[in-house]
C-alpha positions, 0 to 999 in steps of 0.5 A: 499499500505504502509503495503505491500511495507514494508513487501517487503522491510522486506522479501528483507533484510532477503535475503540479496536482495539490492531492492528499490521499483521504478514506476514499482513495485508502479503499480504492488502493486496497481493492485494487491490491487485491486485484492486481500487482503493485507494478500494475496499479503503477501503470493504473496511477500513470494513465489516470494522472495522465487522462485526468490531467489532460481532462483538468487542462481542458476543463476549467475545474476547481482544485478540489474538483481535480482531486475527485477527477483524478479518484474518478479515473482511478476507480474507472480504469479498475473497473476496465482492467477487471 
């Protein structure tokens, strides 16, 4: 879990997203870890941040909404991989 959260924070910092993982993020990562390896989760995180960054740059949304959007993208990507 900690490796995934560290990687998420690293990727979020790299695109200048202000993000603090909370209970929902932990729950999503617990579900991911039940179904995927850490390296697969890294790929999901990378793709989710890429998609969320593109969405946020093309839309005029608040920082708080950006955080929510990222988690939505991660969940959606997870469902597509199942």
